[in-house]
LUMFI-305581 format. One record per residue (C-alpha): residue in three letters; x, y, z. Coordinates in steps of 0.001 Angstrom, whole numbers, padded with zeros to 6 digits, always signed. Each point is the difference from the previous one (the first is absolute). Example, Ala and Ser with C-alpha at 12.3 -4.5 7.8 and 13.67 -1.06 7.14 Angstrom:
ALA+012300-004500+007800
SER+001370+003440-000660
***
This chain:
MET-007018-006202+003917
PRO+002698-002302-001313
TYR+002765+002583-000603
VAL+000913+003370+001465
ILE+002420+002641-001211
THR+002092+001222+002916
LYS+002090+003032+000898
ALA+002933-001073-002188
CYS-002020+001316-002972
ILE-000256+003522+001392
ASP+001578+002469-002420
VAL+001131-002829-002316
LYS-003150-000567-002077
ASP+001819-002180-002549
GLY-003220-001333-001556
SER+001308-003428-001013
CYS-002733-001556+002111
VAL-002713+001781-001973
ASP+001324-001347-003287
VAL-000244-003661+001075
CYS-003284+000054+001921
PRO-002552-002045-001978
VAL-003014+001584+001731
ASP+001160+003628+000156
CYS-000340+000194+003784
ILE+003046+002211+000666
ASP-000405+003750-000198
THR+001282+003346+001210
SER-000661+003679-000554
PRO+002368+002837-000868
ASP-000019+001278+003568
ALA+000276-003418+001703
PRO+003435-001027+001290
MET-000280-003646-001113
TYR-002049-002644-001822
TYR-002878-001879+001665
ILE-001681-003382-000512
ASP-003792-000166-000098
PRO-000950-002834+002384
ASP-003306-000581-001774
ARG+001617-000593-003388
CYS+003283-001747+000829
ILE-000104-003670-001010
ASP+003099-001057+001945
CYS+001956-000842-003164
ASN+003374+001106+001434
ALA+001158+001565-003303
CYS+000571+003448+001477
ARG+002129-001268+002820
HIS+002640-001417-002332
VAL+000587+003216-001942
CYS+000079+002515+002848
PRO+003522+001468+000036
VAL-000179+000921+003695
ASP-001833-003075+001374
ALA-002872+002178+001170
ILE-002730-002557-000757
VAL-000763-002618+002627
SER-002792-002363+000852
VAL-002341+001387+002608
TRP+000927-003007+002124
GLU+003697+000947-000166
LEU-000307+003668+000926
PRO+002651+000973+002535
PRO-001500+001262+003270
ASP+001268+003537-000650
GLN-001832+000109-003349
LEU-003408-001439+000878
GLU-001573+003395-000713
TYR+000730-000464-003711
GLU-002877-002455-000337
ARG-002318+002844+001019
ILE+001902+002572-002075
ASN-000251-002074-003198
ALA-003712-000682+000445
GLY-000666+003607+000999
PHE+001417+001339-003255
PHE-002867-001646-001883
LYS-002718+001153+002418
ARG+000495+003692-000802
***
């Protein structure tokens, strides 16, 4: 999984990341608190990261220790 959306997205749901994703790997649902990146579809293009207004998108390798669970949370959204 190249990129992960972290807790900074919670209750923001700006959607700029969705608009720039060339492979449509970012999604949410009406009842979800944030957007999520599908690890099986993300191509590590970095486009979403540059448009996020709250800097919620980080490389999986740069996840802060207190947000490691967001790798699982993002992937889990697409396993439902």
